[in-house]
DRENPAKOL-420194 format. One record per atom (N, C-alpha, C): residue number from 1; x, y negated, z; atom name; residue in three letters. Coordinates in pm, whole numbers, plus 32768, in hexadecimal, padded with zeros to 4 digits. Each point is the difference from the previous one (the first is absolute). Layout:
// residues N
<NUM, <X, Y, Z>, 'CA', 'ALA'>
...
// end
This chain:
// residues 73
<1, <3DFF, 8264, F3C9>, 'N', 'MET'>
<1, <7F80, 7FBB, 8008>, 'CA', 'MET'>
<1, <801B, 7F73, 8033>, 'C', 'MET'>
<2, <7FBF, 7F9E, 7FC3>, 'N', 'SER'>
<2, <8018, 7F74, 8025>, 'CA', 'SER'>
<2, <7FC1, 7FDE, 8087>, 'C', 'SER'>
<3, <8034, 7F99, 803E>, 'N', 'SER'>
<3, <7FCC, 7FD4, 8081>, 'CA', 'SER'>
<3, <7F6F, 7FCF, 7FF6>, 'C', 'SER'>
<4, <7FDB, 7FC9, 7F8D>, 'N', 'ILE'>
<4, <7F75, 7FD3, 7FEE>, 'CA', 'ILE'>
<4, <7FA3, 8078, 7FFE>, 'C', 'ILE'>
<5, <8027, 8069, 7FBA>, 'N', 'ARG'>
<5, <7FAD, 8079, 7FFB>, 'CA', 'ARG'>
<5, <7FF5, 8040, 808B>, 'C', 'ARG'>
<6, <806C, 8001, 804B>, 'N', 'ILE'>
<6, <7FFD, 8035, 8088>, 'CA', 'ILE'>
<6, <7FA3, 7FAD, 8057>, 'C', 'ILE'>
<7, <8006, 7F7B, 7FF2>, 'N', 'PHE'>
<7, <7FA6, 7FA9, 804C>, 'CA', 'PHE'>
<7, <7F6E, 8020, 7FE0>, 'C', 'PHE'>
<8, <7FDF, 800E, 7F7F>, 'N', 'VAL'>
<8, <7F75, 801C, 7FD7>, 'CA', 'VAL'>
<8, <7FD2, 8085, 803B>, 'C', 'VAL'>
<9, <8051, 8066, 7FF3>, 'N', 'LEU'>
<9, <7FDA, 8084, 8036>, 'CA', 'LEU'>
<9, <7FEE, 7FFB, 8097>, 'C', 'LEU'>
<10, <805A, 7FBD, 8046>, 'N', 'ALA'>
<10, <7FF6, 7FF7, 8092>, 'CA', 'ALA'>
<10, <7F85, 7FB0, 802A>, 'C', 'ALA'>
<11, <7FE6, 7F92, 7FBA>, 'N', 'ALA'>
<11, <7F8D, 7FAC, 8022>, 'CA', 'ALA'>
<11, <7F7D, 804C, 7FEC>, 'C', 'ALA'>
<12, <7FF7, 804A, 7F93>, 'N', 'LEU'>
<12, <7F85, 804A, 7FE4>, 'CA', 'LEU'>
<12, <7FF1, 807A, 805C>, 'C', 'LEU'>
<13, <806F, 8038, 802C>, 'N', 'ALA'>
<13, <7FFA, 8073, 805B>, 'CA', 'ALA'>
<13, <7FCF, 7FD6, 808A>, 'C', 'ALA'>
<14, <801B, 7F82, 8025>, 'N', 'ASP'>
<14, <7FDE, 7FCF, 8086>, 'CA', 'ASP'>
<14, <7F7A, 7FB9, 8008>, 'C', 'ASP'>
<15, <7FB5, 7FFA, 7F93>, 'N', 'SER'>
<15, <7F86, 7FAF, 8004>, 'CA', 'SER'>
<15, <7F96, 8039, 7FA4>, 'C', 'SER'>
<16, <7F95, 7FB5, 7FF7>, 'N', 'VAL'>
<16, <7F94, 8021, 7FA3>, 'CA', 'VAL'>
<16, <802B, 7FD4, 7F74>, 'C', 'VAL'>
<17, <7FB7, 802A, 7F98>, 'N', 'PRO'>
<17, <8024, 7FD3, 7F79>, 'CA', 'PRO'>
<17, <8009, 7F67, 7FF9>, 'C', 'PRO'>
<18, <805E, 7FCF, 7FB2>, 'N', 'MET'>
<18, <8017, 7F71, 7FF5>, 'CA', 'MET'>
<18, <800B, 7FD6, 7F6E>, 'C', 'MET'>
<19, <7FD7, 7F86, 7FE4>, 'N', 'HIS'>
<19, <8016, 7FC3, 7F7E>, 'CA', 'HIS'>
<19, <8091, 7FD1, 7FF9>, 'C', 'HIS'>
<20, <8030, 7FEA, 7F87>, 'N', 'GLY'>
<20, <8086, 7FCC, 7FEE>, 'CA', 'GLY'>
<20, <8015, 7F7C, 8049>, 'C', 'GLY'>
<21, <7F99, 7FAC, 7FFF>, 'N', 'HIS'>
<21, <800B, 7F7E, 8045>, 'CA', 'HIS'>
<21, <8012, 8015, 8096>, 'C', 'HIS'>
<22, <7FBA, 8061, 8039>, 'N', 'GLN'>
<22, <800F, 801C, 808E>, 'CA', 'GLN'>
<22, <808C, 8033, 801F>, 'C', 'GLN'>
<23, <8037, 8051, 7FA6>, 'N', 'LEU'>
<23, <8089, 802F, 8012>, 'CA', 'LEU'>
<23, <8062, 7F8C, 7FFC>, 'C', 'LEU'>
<24, <7FE7, 7FA1, 7FA7>, 'N', 'ARG'>
<24, <8058, 7F8A, 7FF7>, 'CA', 'ARG'>
<24, <7FFB, 7FAF, 8081>, 'C', 'ARG'>
<25, <7F88, 7FEC, 8037>, 'N', 'LEU'>
<25, <7FF3, 7FB7, 807E>, 'CA', 'LEU'>
<25, <8046, 8049, 8072>, 'C', 'LEU'>
<26, <7FF3, 8084, 8003>, 'N', 'LEU'>
<26, <8044, 804F, 8067>, 'CA', 'LEU'>
<26, <8097, 7FF4, 7FF1>, 'C', 'LEU'>
<27, <8030, 8004, 7F86>, 'N', 'ALA'>
<27, <8090, 7FF0, 7FE8>, 'CA', 'ALA'>
<27, <8031, 7F79, 8033>, 'C', 'ALA'>
<28, <7FB0, 7F98, 7FEB>, 'N', 'ASP'>
<28, <8025, 7F7C, 8033>, 'CA', 'ASP'>
<28, <8002, 7FFF, 8099>, 'C', 'ASP'>
<29, <7F9C, 803F, 803E>, 'N', 'GLU'>
<29, <7FF9, 8007, 8092>, 'CA', 'GLU'>
<29, <8079, 8048, 803A>, 'C', 'GLU'>
<30, <8028, 806B, 7FBC>, 'N', 'GLU'>
<30, <806E, 8053, 8032>, 'CA', 'GLU'>
<30, <8088, 7FD6, 7FCB>, 'C', 'GLU'>
<31, <8005, 7F91, 7FB9>, 'N', 'HIS'>
<31, <807C, 7FC6, 7FCD>, 'CA', 'HIS'>
<31, <804E, 8063, 7FA8>, 'C', 'HIS'>
<32, <7FB8, 804A, 7FAE>, 'N', 'VAL'>
<32, <803D, 8063, 7FA8>, 'CA', 'VAL'>
<32, <805D, 7FBD, 7F9C>, 'C', 'VAL'>
<33, <7FE1, 7F85, 7FD9>, 'N', 'SER'>
<33, <8054, 7FBC, 7F9D>, 'CA', 'SER'>
<33, <808D, 7FE7, 8032>, 'C', 'SER'>
<34, <8014, 8006, 8085>, 'N', 'GLU'>
<34, <8087, 7FF2, 8036>, 'CA', 'GLU'>
<34, <8054, 807E, 7FE6>, 'C', 'GLU'>
<35, <7FBC, 8071, 7FEC>, 'N', 'LEU'>
<35, <8045, 807F, 7FEB>, 'CA', 'LEU'>
<35, <8001, 802C, 7F6F>, 'C', 'LEU'>
<36, <7F9F, 7FCF, 7FB3>, 'N', 'ALA'>
<36, <7FF3, 802B, 7F74>, 'CA', 'ALA'>
<36, <7FD8, 7F89, 7FAA>, 'C', 'ALA'>
<37, <8022, 8007, 7F82>, 'N', 'ASP'>
<37, <7FD9, 7F97, 7FA2>, 'CA', 'ASP'>
<37, <7F6F, 801B, 7FD6>, 'C', 'ASP'>
<38, <7FA4, 7FD2, 8052>, 'N', 'LEU'>
<38, <7F73, 801C, 7FEB>, 'CA', 'LEU'>
<38, <7FBE, 7F8F, 7FB3>, 'C', 'LEU'>
<39, <7FD0, 8021, 7F88>, 'N', 'THR'>
<39, <7FB4, 7FA2, 7FAF>, 'CA', 'THR'>
<39, <7F77, 803D, 7FE9>, 'C', 'THR'>
<40, <7FA1, 7FAD, 7FD9>, 'N', 'VAL'>
<40, <7F7A, 8032, 7FE3>, 'CA', 'VAL'>
<40, <8006, 8067, 7F90>, 'C', 'VAL'>
<41, <804A, 7FE3, 7F96>, 'N', 'GLY'>
<41, <800D, 805D, 7F91>, 'CA', 'GLY'>
<41, <8042, 8081, 802A>, 'C', 'GLY'>
<42, <8065, 7FF7, 8055>, 'N', 'GLY'>
<42, <8044, 8077, 8031>, 'CA', 'GLY'>
<42, <7FA5, 8056, 8056>, 'C', 'GLY'>
<43, <7FAF, 7FBE, 8052>, 'N', 'LEU'>
<43, <7FA3, 8049, 8056>, 'CA', 'LEU'>
<43, <7F98, 804B, 7FAD>, 'C', 'LEU'>
<44, <7FC1, 7FB9, 7FA1>, 'N', 'TYR'>
<44, <7F9B, 8041, 7FAD>, 'CA', 'TYR'>
<44, <803D, 806A, 7FA4>, 'C', 'TYR'>
<45, <8079, 7FEA, 7FD4>, 'N', 'GLY'>
<45, <8045, 8065, 7FB0>, 'CA', 'GLY'>
<45, <801A, 807E, 8052>, 'C', 'GLY'>
<46, <8029, 7FED, 807E>, 'N', 'ALA'>
<46, <8017, 8072, 8058>, 'CA', 'ALA'>
<46, <7F7F, 804C, 801A>, 'C', 'ALA'>
<47, <7F93, 7FB6, 8015>, 'N', 'ILE'>
<47, <7F7D, 803F, 8016>, 'CA', 'ILE'>
<47, <7FD9, 8053, 7F86>, 'C', 'ILE'>
<48, <8013, 7FC8, 7F8A>, 'N', 'LYS'>
<48, <7FDC, 8047, 7F85>, 'CA', 'LYS'>
<48, <8053, 807F, 7FEF>, 'C', 'LYS'>
<49, <8083, 7FF6, 8016>, 'N', 'ARG'>
<49, <8057, 8075, 7FF1>, 'CA', 'ARG'>
<49, <7FDE, 806C, 8067>, 'C', 'ARG'>
<50, <7FE4, 7FD8, 807A>, 'N', 'LEU'>
<50, <7FDA, 8062, 8068>, 'CA', 'LEU'>
<50, <7F7E, 8047, 7FDA>, 'C', 'LEU'>
<51, <7FA3, 7FB8, 7FC5>, 'N', 'ALA'>
<51, <7F83, 803D, 7FD5>, 'CA', 'ALA'>
<51, <8017, 8062, 7F8D>, 'C', 'ALA'>
<52, <8054, 7FD8, 7F9F>, 'N', 'VAL'>
<52, <801F, 8058, 7F8F>, 'CA', 'VAL'>
<52, <8041, 8082, 8032>, 'C', 'VAL'>
<53, <8053, 7FF5, 8066>, 'N', 'GLU'>
<53, <8044, 8075, 8039>, 'CA', 'GLU'>
<53, <7FA8, 804C, 8063>, 'C', 'GLU'>
<54, <7F84, 7FD5, 800F>, 'N', 'SER'>
<54, <7F9E, 803E, 805C>, 'CA', 'SER'>
<54, <802C, 7FFC, 8092>, 'C', 'SER'>
<55, <8050, 7F9D, 8023>, 'N', 'LEU'>
<55, <8027, 7FEE, 808B>, 'CA', 'LEU'>
<55, <7F99, 7FAD, 804C>, 'C', 'LEU'>
<56, <7FB5, 7FAF, 7FB6>, 'N', 'ILE'>
<56, <7F8D, 7FB8, 8037>, 'CA', 'ILE'>
<56, <7F90, 800C, 7F9B>, 'C', 'ILE'>
<57, <7F87, 7FE3, 802C>, 'N', 'GLU'>
<57, <7F91, 8006, 7FA1>, 'CA', 'GLU'>
<57, <7FA6, 7F86, 8014>, 'C', 'GLU'>
<58, <7FC4, 7FDA, 7F92>, 'N', 'GLU'>
<58, <7FA4, 7F8E, 8002>, 'CA', 'GLU'>
<58, <7F7C, 802D, 803F>, 'C', 'GLU'>
<59, <7FCD, 7FAC, 8057>, 'N', 'VAL'>
<59, <7F7F, 801A, 803F>, 'CA', 'VAL'>
<59, <7FA4, 7F8E, 7FDB>, 'C', 'VAL'>
<60, <7F92, 8022, 7FC1>, 'N', 'ARG'>
<60, <7F9F, 7F9A, 7FDA>, 'CA', 'ARG'>
<60, <7F97, 7FF3, 806D>, 'C', 'ARG'>
<61, <7FDF, 7F85, 8020>, 'N', 'VAL'>
<61, <7F99, 7FE5, 8063>, 'CA', 'VAL'>
<61, <7F92, 7FB1, 7FBC>, 'C', 'VAL'>
<62, <7F86, 8034, 8006>, 'N', 'ALA'>
<62, <7F8F, 7FBB, 7FC2>, 'CA', 'ALA'>
<62, <7FDD, 7F84, 8052>, 'C', 'ALA'>
<63, <7FE5, 7F95, 7FBB>, 'N', 'LYS'>
<63, <7FD8, 7F85, 8045>, 'CA', 'LYS'>
<63, <7F6F, 800D, 802C>, 'C', 'LYS'>
<64, <7FE5, 7FCF, 8077>, 'N', 'ALA'>
<64, <7F76, 8000, 8031>, 'CA', 'ALA'>
<64, <7FB0, 7F9B, 7FB2>, 'C', 'ALA'>
<65, <7F82, 801D, 7FEC>, 'N', 'ALA'>
<65, <7FA9, 7FA3, 7FB8>, 'CA', 'ALA'>
<65, <7FF1, 7F81, 8051>, 'C', 'ALA'>
<66, <8003, 7F92, 7FBA>, 'N', 'LEU'>
<66, <7FEF, 7F7F, 8044>, 'CA', 'LEU'>
<66, <7F6C, 7FEE, 8020>, 'C', 'LEU'>
<67, <7FE4, 7FED, 807D>, 'N', 'VAL'>
<67, <7F76, 7FED, 802C>, 'CA', 'VAL'>
<67, <7FF7, 7F77, 803F>, 'C', 'VAL'>
<68, <7FA3, 7FB3, 7FD4>, 'N', 'GLY'>
<68, <7FF2, 7F7C, 8038>, 'CA', 'GLY'>
<68, <7F7D, 7FC2, 7FD2>, 'C', 'GLY'>
<69, <7FEC, 7F85, 8025>, 'N', 'PRO'>
<69, <7F83, 7FBF, 7FDA>, 'CA', 'PRO'>
<69, <7FF7, 7FED, 7F68>, 'C', 'PRO'>
<70, <7F8B, 800A, 7FCC>, 'N', 'THR'>
<70, <7FEE, 7FE8, 7F71>, 'CA', 'THR'>
<70, <7FF6, 7F6A, 7FEB>, 'C', 'THR'>
<71, <8024, 7FD5, 7F8C>, 'N', 'ARG'>
<71, <7FFA, 7F70, 7FE1>, 'CA', 'ARG'>
<71, <7F7F, 7FE0, 7FB8>, 'C', 'ARG'>
<72, <7FC7, 7F93, 8026>, 'N', 'ALA'>
<72, <7F86, 7FD0, 7FBC>, 'CA', 'ALA'>
<72, <802A, 7FA7, 7F8D>, 'C', 'ALA'>
<73, <7FAF, 7FFF, 7F95>, 'N', 'ARG'>
<73, <801F, 7FAA, 7F8F>, 'CA', 'ARG'>
<73, <7F9F, 7F8D, 7FFC>, 'C', 'ARG'>
// end
């Protein structure tokens, strides 16, 4: 198993569900690129393969309705 896949599994095991972008930011914070050749494509590829293998699953979150002042014409 690649170091990127291990990072993704560990990050998701230790936290709430995350978007790929959040995982990338976490990898930058934890200096993962010093240990692995982490690219955006590699990260998203690892996420996709882990999902196909049912090691992680996609969680959809509904967006809250935007509530605000109405505009006058």
